[in-house]
C-alpha positions as CSV (number, residue, x, y, z in Angstrom):
1,X,154.2,87.0,115.1
2,X,151.4,84.9,113.7
3,X,147.8,86.1,113.8
4,X,145.3,83.3,114.5
5,X,142.0,83.8,112.8
6,X,138.7,81.9,112.7
7,X,136.2,82.4,109.9
8,X,132.5,82.7,110.8
9,X,130.6,81.6,107.7
10,X,132.3,79.6,104.9
11,X,130.2,80.9,102.0
12,X,131.6,82.7,99.0
13,X,133.5,85.4,101.0
14,X,134.7,83.1,103.7
15,X,136.1,80.6,101.1
16,X,137.8,83.4,99.1
17,X,139.4,84.8,102.3
18,X,140.6,81.3,103.1
19,X,142.1,80.8,99.6
20,X,143.8,84.2,99.9
21,X,145.5,83.3,103.2
22,X,146.4,79.8,101.9
23,X,147.9,81.1,98.6
24,X,149.3,84.6,99.0
25,X,152.8,85.1,100.5
26,X,151.7,88.5,101.9
27,X,149.4,86.7,104.3
28,X,152.0,84.3,105.6
29,X,151.7,85.8,109.1
30,X,148.0,84.8,109.3
31,X,146.9,81.3,110.4
32,X,143.3,80.0,109.9
33,X,142.6,78.0,113.1
34,X,138.8,77.5,112.9
35,X,135.8,77.7,110.6
36,X,132.2,78.1,111.9
37,X,129.5,77.1,109.4
38,X,126.2,75.1,109.7
39,X,126.9,72.9,106.6
40,X,128.3,69.4,106.8
41,X,132.1,69.1,106.9
42,X,132.2,67.0,103.6
43,X,130.3,69.7,101.8
44,X,132.6,72.5,103.1
45,X,135.6,70.5,101.8
46,X,133.9,70.1,98.5
47,X,133.0,73.8,98.2
48,X,136.6,74.8,99.0
49,X,138.1,72.3,96.5
50,X,135.8,73.2,93.6
51,X,134.9,76.8,92.7
52,X,133.0,77.6,89.5
53,X,134.7,81.0,89.1
54,X,138.2,80.5,90.6
55,X,138.7,76.9,89.6
56,X,140.1,74.0,91.7
57,X,141.9,74.7,95.0
58,X,145.6,74.0,94.4
59,X,146.2,71.8,97.4
60,X,145.0,68.7,99.3
61,X,141.6,69.1,101.0
62,X,139.9,66.4,103.2
63,X,137.9,65.9,106.4
64,X,138.8,64.1,109.6
65,X,136.0,64.1,112.1
66,X,135.3,67.7,113.0
67,X,138.4,69.0,111.3
68,X,139.0,70.3,107.7
69,X,142.5,69.1,106.7
70,X,144.1,71.4,104.1
71,X,147.6,70.6,103.0
72,X,148.1,68.4,106.1
73,X,147.0,71.1,108.5
74,X,143.9,70.5,110.7
75,X,141.4,73.3,111.0
76,X,138.7,73.0,113.6
77,X,135.1,73.0,112.3
78,X,132.2,74.2,114.5
79,X,128.5,74.6,113.7
80,X,127.3,77.3,116.1
81,X,124.5,79.7,115.3
82,X,125.1,83.4,115.9
């Protein structure tokens, strides 16, 4: 059974959680379906792709409208304040 998760805040911790789910086999039953952050989608994609500590994200990252596209999978982006 897949657990569907949305991330509220795509700062350092949100991006690291996303990377762990995308990379680690032990999290294969978790699916990221949404990200809520107030920054522009292009900047969110850039921050995911390039990290000064962990290096480049090993995968394809892009933006289509209000979706972040990671390895061909669309993830809905919202910008709602708490």
